[in-house]
A tleap script that builds the chain and sets N, CA, C and O, in Angstrom:
source leaprc.protein.ff14SB
mol = sequence {
  NMET ARG ASN LEU VAL LYS ASN SER LEU PHE
  LEU LEU LEU MET SER ILE CYS LEU ILE SER
  CYS ARG GLU THR GLU ASN GLU THR ASP ASP
  LEU VAL ASP GLU SER ILE GLU ALA GLY ALA
  ASP VAL LYS VAL LYS ASP GLY GLY ASP LYS
  ILE LYS ILE GLU THR ASP GLU LYS GLU ILE
  LYS ILE LYS ASN ASP ASP GLY ASP ILE LYS
  LYS LYS VAL GLU LEU LYS ASP ASN CASP
}
set mol.1.N position { -164.990 -139.319 -33.869 }
set mol.1.CA position { -164.003 -140.576 -34.080 }
set mol.1.C position { -164.135 -141.734 -33.257 }
set mol.1.O position { -164.116 -142.871 -33.728 }
set mol.2.N position { -164.292 -141.441 -31.835 }
set mol.2.CA position { -164.598 -142.530 -31.148 }
set mol.2.C position { -165.662 -143.342 -31.602 }
set mol.2.O position { -165.589 -144.570 -31.544 }
set mol.3.N position { -166.756 -142.676 -32.100 }
set mol.3.CA position { -168.238 -143.578 -32.370 }
set mol.3.C position { -167.708 -144.157 -33.452 }
set mol.3.O position { -168.116 -145.318 -33.457 }
set mol.4.N position { -166.846 -143.912 -34.594 }
set mol.4.CA position { -166.411 -144.465 -35.581 }
set mol.4.C position { -165.883 -145.371 -35.605 }
set mol.4.O position { -166.238 -146.250 -36.391 }
set mol.5.N position { -164.805 -145.550 -34.754 }
set mol.5.CA position { -164.210 -147.213 -34.639 }
set mol.5.C position { -165.046 -148.020 -33.715 }
set mol.5.O position { -164.945 -149.246 -33.673 }
set mol.6.N position { -166.027 -147.218 -32.833 }
set mol.6.CA position { -166.545 -148.255 -32.347 }
set mol.6.C position { -167.467 -149.008 -33.007 }
set mol.6.O position { -167.713 -150.160 -32.652 }
set mol.7.N position { -168.202 -148.288 -34.265 }
set mol.7.CA position { -169.000 -148.879 -35.109 }
set mol.7.C position { -168.443 -149.820 -35.783 }
set mol.7.O position { -168.833 -150.968 -35.992 }
set mol.8.N position { -167.162 -149.078 -36.238 }
set mol.8.CA position { -166.424 -150.295 -37.196 }
set mol.8.C position { -166.222 -151.616 -36.594 }
set mol.8.O position { -166.606 -152.622 -37.191 }
set mol.9.N position { -165.466 -151.702 -35.096 }
set mol.9.CA position { -165.107 -152.559 -34.531 }
set mol.9.C position { -166.380 -154.095 -34.290 }
set mol.9.O position { -166.188 -155.300 -34.123 }
set mol.10.N position { -167.799 -153.129 -34.400 }
set mol.10.CA position { -168.912 -153.724 -33.938 }
set mol.10.C position { -169.317 -154.326 -35.533 }
set mol.10.O position { -169.786 -155.460 -35.439 }
set mol.11.N position { -169.263 -153.968 -36.556 }
set mol.11.CA position { -169.949 -154.260 -37.931 }
set mol.11.C position { -168.517 -155.394 -37.969 }
set mol.11.O position { -168.902 -156.542 -38.190 }
set mol.12.N position { -167.129 -155.294 -37.813 }
set mol.12.CA position { -166.403 -156.313 -38.589 }
set mol.12.C position { -166.762 -157.644 -37.289 }
set mol.12.O position { -167.045 -158.801 -37.601 }
set mol.13.N position { -166.678 -157.210 -36.046 }
set mol.13.CA position { -167.285 -158.753 -35.490 }
set mol.13.C position { -168.651 -159.164 -35.761 }
set mol.13.O position { -168.852 -160.297 -35.324 }
set mol.14.N position { -169.388 -158.784 -36.176 }
set mol.14.CA position { -170.923 -159.141 -36.833 }
set mol.14.C position { -170.809 -159.883 -37.923 }
set mol.14.O position { -171.486 -160.879 -38.176 }
set mol.15.N position { -169.738 -159.297 -38.759 }
set mol.15.CA position { -169.482 -160.125 -40.109 }
set mol.15.C position { -168.699 -161.264 -39.971 }
set mol.15.O position { -168.899 -162.281 -40.635 }
set mol.16.N position { -167.785 -161.144 -39.113 }
set mol.16.CA position { -166.805 -162.517 -38.713 }
set mol.16.C position { -168.023 -163.587 -38.216 }
set mol.16.O position { -168.148 -164.733 -38.646 }
set mol.17.N position { -168.846 -162.967 -37.255 }
set mol.17.CA position { -169.737 -164.014 -36.939 }
set mol.17.C position { -170.616 -164.298 -38.079 }
set mol.17.O position { -170.883 -165.498 -38.008 }
set mol.18.N position { -171.171 -163.793 -39.055 }
set mol.18.CA position { -171.710 -164.373 -40.034 }
set mol.18.C position { -171.600 -165.180 -40.815 }
set mol.18.O position { -172.406 -166.043 -41.161 }
set mol.19.N position { -169.874 -164.816 -41.402 }
set mol.19.CA position { -169.220 -165.884 -41.922 }
set mol.19.C position { -168.947 -167.125 -41.677 }
set mol.19.O position { -168.869 -168.026 -42.513 }
set mol.20.N position { -168.697 -167.258 -39.766 }
set mol.20.CA position { -168.497 -168.774 -39.610 }
set mol.20.C position { -169.494 -169.421 -39.395 }
set mol.20.O position { -169.388 -170.641 -39.271 }
set mol.21.N position { -170.999 -168.659 -39.270 }
set mol.21.CA position { -172.053 -169.509 -38.991 }
set mol.21.C position { -172.715 -169.884 -40.421 }
set mol.21.O position { -173.795 -170.475 -40.417 }
set mol.22.N position { -172.092 -169.553 -41.632 }
set mol.22.CA position { -173.060 -170.006 -42.896 }
set mol.22.C position { -172.810 -171.509 -42.932 }
set mol.22.O position { -171.900 -172.150 -42.407 }
set mol.23.N position { -173.892 -171.942 -43.718 }
set mol.23.CA position { -173.987 -173.366 -44.195 }
set mol.23.C position { -173.231 -173.686 -44.965 }
set mol.23.O position { -173.328 -172.970 -45.962 }
set mol.24.N position { -172.231 -174.669 -45.080 }
set mol.24.CA position { -171.515 -175.482 -45.717 }
set mol.24.C position { -172.193 -176.267 -46.535 }
set mol.24.O position { -173.342 -176.614 -46.263 }
set mol.25.N position { -171.570 -176.646 -47.634 }
set mol.25.CA position { -172.299 -177.888 -48.561 }
set mol.25.C position { -171.896 -178.851 -48.289 }
set mol.25.O position { -170.736 -179.036 -47.920 }
set mol.26.N position { -172.932 -179.871 -48.428 }
set mol.26.CA position { -173.187 -181.047 -47.600 }
set mol.26.C position { -172.671 -182.217 -48.445 }
set mol.26.O position { -173.136 -182.584 -49.524 }
set mol.27.N position { -171.582 -182.770 -47.747 }
set mol.27.CA position { -170.578 -183.197 -48.193 }
set mol.27.C position { -170.988 -184.790 -48.697 }
set mol.27.O position { -170.466 -185.443 -49.600 }
set mol.28.N position { -172.088 -185.162 -47.802 }
set mol.28.CA position { -172.699 -186.814 -48.097 }
set mol.28.C position { -173.381 -186.660 -49.397 }
set mol.28.O position { -173.317 -187.643 -50.135 }
set mol.29.N position { -174.216 -185.309 -49.957 }
set mol.29.CA position { -174.684 -185.640 -51.067 }
set mol.29.C position { -173.780 -185.678 -52.482 }
set mol.29.O position { -174.161 -186.102 -53.573 }
set mol.30.N position { -172.526 -185.136 -52.156 }
set mol.30.CA position { -171.880 -185.037 -53.273 }
set mol.30.C position { -171.456 -186.335 -53.377 }
set mol.30.O position { -171.422 -186.818 -54.509 }
set mol.31.N position { -171.077 -187.101 -52.304 }
set mol.31.CA position { -170.550 -188.418 -52.241 }
set mol.31.C position { -171.388 -189.455 -52.645 }
set mol.31.O position { -170.963 -190.603 -52.781 }
set mol.32.N position { -172.461 -189.161 -52.833 }
set mol.32.CA position { -173.907 -190.254 -53.378 }
set mol.32.C position { -173.765 -189.898 -54.359 }
set mol.32.O position { -173.135 -190.650 -55.102 }
set mol.33.N position { -174.216 -188.679 -54.881 }
set mol.33.CA position { -174.031 -188.230 -56.620 }
set mol.33.C position { -172.707 -188.771 -57.280 }
set mol.33.O position { -172.900 -188.975 -58.479 }
set mol.34.N position { -171.570 -189.034 -56.925 }
set mol.34.CA position { -170.377 -189.083 -57.487 }
set mol.34.C position { -170.519 -190.771 -57.611 }
set mol.34.O position { -170.234 -191.499 -58.562 }
set mol.35.N position { -171.036 -191.084 -56.357 }
set mol.35.CA position { -170.974 -192.611 -56.825 }
set mol.35.C position { -172.334 -193.246 -57.844 }
set mol.35.O position { -172.237 -194.193 -58.625 }
set mol.36.N position { -173.244 -192.645 -57.644 }
set mol.36.CA position { -174.200 -192.812 -58.723 }
set mol.36.C position { -173.984 -192.907 -60.103 }
set mol.36.O position { -174.476 -193.639 -60.962 }
set mol.37.N position { -172.934 -191.790 -60.146 }
set mol.37.CA position { -172.352 -191.681 -61.418 }
set mol.37.C position { -171.416 -192.497 -61.817 }
set mol.37.O position { -171.180 -192.618 -63.019 }
set mol.38.N position { -170.734 -193.188 -60.871 }
set mol.38.CA position { -169.967 -193.931 -61.208 }
set mol.38.C position { -170.473 -195.545 -61.561 }
set mol.38.O position { -169.756 -196.385 -62.106 }
set mol.39.N position { -171.799 -195.743 -61.138 }
set mol.39.CA position { -172.287 -196.994 -61.178 }
set mol.39.C position { -172.652 -197.958 -60.181 }
set mol.39.O position { -172.798 -199.158 -60.416 }
set mol.40.N position { -172.781 -197.463 -59.172 }
set mol.40.CA position { -172.894 -197.666 -57.705 }
set mol.40.C position { -174.197 -198.277 -57.101 }
set mol.40.O position { -175.226 -197.806 -57.584 }
set mol.41.N position { -174.362 -199.266 -56.107 }
set mol.41.CA position { -175.509 -199.746 -55.993 }
set mol.41.C position { -175.749 -198.745 -54.778 }
set mol.41.O position { -174.762 -198.502 -54.083 }
set mol.42.N position { -176.915 -198.161 -54.461 }
set mol.42.CA position { -177.187 -197.198 -53.474 }
set mol.42.C position { -178.736 -197.832 -52.847 }
set mol.42.O position { -179.745 -197.996 -53.532 }
set mol.43.N position { -178.632 -198.057 -51.714 }
set mol.43.CA position { -179.747 -198.184 -51.058 }
set mol.43.C position { -179.924 -197.306 -49.811 }
set mol.43.O position { -179.023 -196.899 -49.078 }
set mol.44.N position { -181.294 -197.077 -49.694 }
set mol.44.CA position { -181.868 -196.086 -48.854 }
set mol.44.C position { -182.826 -196.665 -47.904 }
set mol.44.O position { -183.834 -197.219 -48.341 }
set mol.45.N position { -182.588 -196.582 -46.565 }
set mol.45.CA position { -183.183 -197.224 -45.755 }
set mol.45.C position { -183.778 -196.439 -44.524 }
set mol.45.O position { -182.825 -195.824 -44.047 }
set mol.46.N position { -184.976 -196.163 -43.752 }
set mol.46.CA position { -185.667 -195.544 -42.961 }
set mol.46.C position { -185.712 -194.510 -43.166 }
set mol.46.O position { -185.115 -193.771 -42.383 }
set mol.47.N position { -186.443 -193.907 -44.328 }
set mol.47.CA position { -186.702 -192.558 -44.790 }
set mol.47.C position { -185.635 -191.568 -44.900 }
set mol.47.O position { -185.883 -190.367 -44.792 }
set mol.48.N position { -184.086 -192.158 -45.177 }
set mol.48.CA position { -183.151 -191.455 -45.395 }
set mol.48.C position { -182.232 -191.619 -44.617 }
set mol.48.O position { -181.048 -191.401 -44.875 }
set mol.49.N position { -182.703 -192.046 -43.520 }
set mol.49.CA position { -181.729 -191.978 -42.101 }
set mol.49.C position { -180.359 -192.843 -42.470 }
set mol.49.O position { -179.330 -192.580 -41.848 }
set mol.50.N position { -180.357 -193.653 -43.268 }
set mol.50.CA position { -179.446 -194.782 -43.520 }
set mol.50.C position { -179.225 -195.080 -45.252 }
set mol.50.O position { -180.090 -195.436 -46.052 }
set mol.51.N position { -177.929 -194.833 -45.481 }
set mol.51.CA position { -177.428 -194.627 -46.907 }
set mol.51.C position { -176.192 -195.724 -46.665 }
set mol.51.O position { -175.285 -195.787 -45.834 }
set mol.52.N position { -176.693 -196.765 -48.071 }
set mol.52.CA position { -175.599 -197.808 -48.149 }
set mol.52.C position { -175.196 -197.830 -49.525 }
set mol.52.O position { -176.035 -198.097 -50.385 }
set mol.53.N position { -173.945 -197.566 -49.847 }
set mol.53.CA position { -173.005 -197.328 -51.334 }
set mol.53.C position { -172.392 -198.312 -51.220 }
set mol.53.O position { -171.884 -198.685 -50.163 }
set mol.54.N position { -172.318 -199.074 -52.605 }
set mol.54.CA position { -171.600 -200.130 -52.820 }
set mol.54.C position { -170.792 -199.895 -54.169 }
set mol.54.O position { -171.284 -199.345 -55.155 }
set mol.55.N position { -169.695 -200.304 -54.104 }
set mol.55.CA position { -168.876 -200.120 -55.678 }
set mol.55.C position { -167.799 -201.225 -55.595 }
set mol.55.O position { -167.382 -201.555 -54.485 }
set mol.56.N position { -167.365 -201.769 -56.635 }
set mol.56.CA position { -166.355 -202.783 -56.820 }
set mol.56.C position { -165.469 -202.518 -55.795 }
set mol.56.O position { -165.038 -203.405 -55.058 }
set mol.57.N position { -165.056 -200.912 -55.669 }
set mol.57.CA position { -163.834 -201.099 -54.381 }
set mol.57.C position { -164.123 -200.844 -52.998 }
set mol.57.O position { -163.230 -200.976 -52.161 }
set mol.58.N position { -165.274 -200.493 -52.678 }
set mol.58.CA position { -165.341 -200.343 -51.373 }
set mol.58.C position { -166.999 -199.986 -50.861 }
set mol.58.O position { -167.909 -199.723 -51.647 }
set mol.59.N position { -167.096 -200.033 -49.749 }
set mol.59.CA position { -168.657 -200.313 -49.344 }
set mol.59.C position { -168.538 -198.513 -48.621 }
set mol.59.O position { -167.504 -198.029 -48.162 }
set mol.60.N position { -169.566 -197.978 -48.687 }
set mol.60.CA position { -169.855 -197.129 -47.699 }
set mol.60.C position { -170.883 -196.589 -46.980 }
set mol.60.O position { -171.569 -195.914 -47.748 }
set mol.61.N position { -171.311 -196.572 -45.867 }
set mol.61.CA position { -172.436 -196.381 -45.024 }
set mol.61.C position { -172.291 -195.085 -44.155 }
set mol.61.O position { -171.386 -194.607 -43.471 }
set mol.62.N position { -173.580 -194.722 -44.480 }
set mol.62.CA position { -173.913 -192.993 -43.967 }
set mol.62.C position { -175.002 -193.577 -43.259 }
set mol.62.O position { -175.825 -194.369 -43.718 }
set mol.63.N position { -174.933 -193.083 -42.007 }
set mol.63.CA position { -176.285 -192.567 -41.111 }
set mol.63.C position { -176.192 -191.454 -40.604 }
set mol.63.O position { -175.175 -190.763 -40.532 }
set mol.64.N position { -177.380 -191.182 -40.175 }
set mol.64.CA position { -177.994 -189.798 -39.578 }
set mol.64.C position { -178.786 -190.217 -38.443 }
set mol.64.O position { -179.881 -190.777 -38.419 }
set mol.65.N position { -177.919 -189.786 -37.379 }
set mol.65.CA position { -178.642 -189.769 -35.918 }
set mol.65.C position { -178.863 -188.415 -35.426 }
set mol.65.O position { -177.892 -187.793 -34.994 }
set mol.66.N position { -180.253 -187.773 -35.441 }
set mol.66.CA position { -180.286 -186.772 -35.309 }
set mol.66.C position { -179.638 -185.553 -35.301 }
set mol.66.O position { -179.487 -184.783 -34.352 }
set mol.67.N position { -179.291 -185.453 -36.371 }
set mol.67.CA position { -178.692 -184.530 -37.083 }
set mol.67.C position { -176.975 -184.882 -37.043 }
set mol.67.O position { -176.275 -184.152 -37.746 }
set mol.68.N position { -176.431 -185.751 -36.407 }
set mol.68.CA position { -175.345 -186.346 -36.362 }
set mol.68.C position { -174.951 -187.379 -37.724 }
set mol.68.O position { -175.468 -188.486 -37.871 }
set mol.69.N position { -174.089 -186.873 -38.529 }
set mol.69.CA position { -173.980 -187.392 -39.554 }
set mol.69.C position { -172.678 -188.319 -39.371 }
set mol.69.O position { -171.595 -187.848 -39.022 }
set mol.70.N position { -172.915 -189.860 -39.676 }
set mol.70.CA position { -171.370 -190.861 -39.344 }
set mol.70.C position { -171.397 -191.434 -40.603 }
set mol.70.O position { -172.429 -191.934 -41.051 }
set mol.71.N position { -169.984 -191.396 -41.427 }
set mol.71.CA position { -169.395 -192.214 -42.336 }
set mol.71.C position { -168.957 -193.199 -41.858 }
set mol.71.O position { -168.474 -193.198 -40.726 }
set mol.72.N position { -169.047 -194.601 -42.847 }
set mol.72.CA position { -168.127 -195.788 -42.564 }
set mol.72.C position { -167.747 -195.975 -43.728 }
set mol.72.O position { -168.686 -196.034 -44.523 }
set mol.73.N position { -166.348 -196.141 -44.341 }
set mol.73.CA position { -166.171 -196.647 -45.301 }
set mol.73.C position { -165.409 -197.869 -45.354 }
set mol.73.O position { -164.460 -197.898 -44.570 }
set mol.74.N position { -165.560 -198.762 -45.989 }
set mol.74.CA position { -165.124 -200.218 -45.813 }
set mol.74.C position { -164.210 -200.389 -47.168 }
set mol.74.O position { -164.906 -200.114 -48.146 }
set mol.75.N position { -163.022 -200.714 -47.492 }
set mol.75.CA position { -162.390 -201.225 -48.430 }
set mol.75.C position { -162.369 -202.755 -48.916 }
set mol.75.O position { -162.024 -203.679 -48.180 }
set mol.76.N position { -162.770 -202.900 -50.206 }
set mol.76.CA position { -162.910 -204.640 -50.109 }
set mol.76.C position { -162.024 -204.999 -50.689 }
set mol.76.O position { -161.533 -204.390 -51.639 }
set mol.77.N position { -161.527 -206.350 -50.121 }
set mol.77.CA position { -160.375 -206.981 -50.273 }
set mol.77.C position { -160.655 -207.295 -51.536 }
set mol.77.O position { -161.863 -207.456 -51.708 }
set mol.78.N position { -159.507 -207.554 -53.195 }
set mol.78.CA position { -159.705 -208.248 -54.337 }
set mol.78.C position { -158.879 -209.425 -54.097 }
set mol.78.O position { -157.799 -209.403 -54.687 }
set mol.79.N position { -159.087 -210.306 -53.475 }
set mol.79.CA position { -158.304 -211.643 -53.526 }
set mol.79.C position { -158.766 -212.834 -54.583 }
set mol.79.O position { -158.146 -213.896 -54.626 }
savepdb mol mol.pdb
quit
């Protein structure tokens, strides 16, 4: 009985670790795909490290620095 409880706790711990470490869907790809469908201008620089998306309402800049993805969204003033 003791062995069964120990093995169950071990399997529970391993399953929690695997679930928490799974790869999530890339939000940057979704943002680029949605912008392209909306007819935005997309510019890619430095082999894909810098992406600039321009629409009528906003300008989005995505930069990849050694695995760290930085997003910057600027809203355009329509004066």
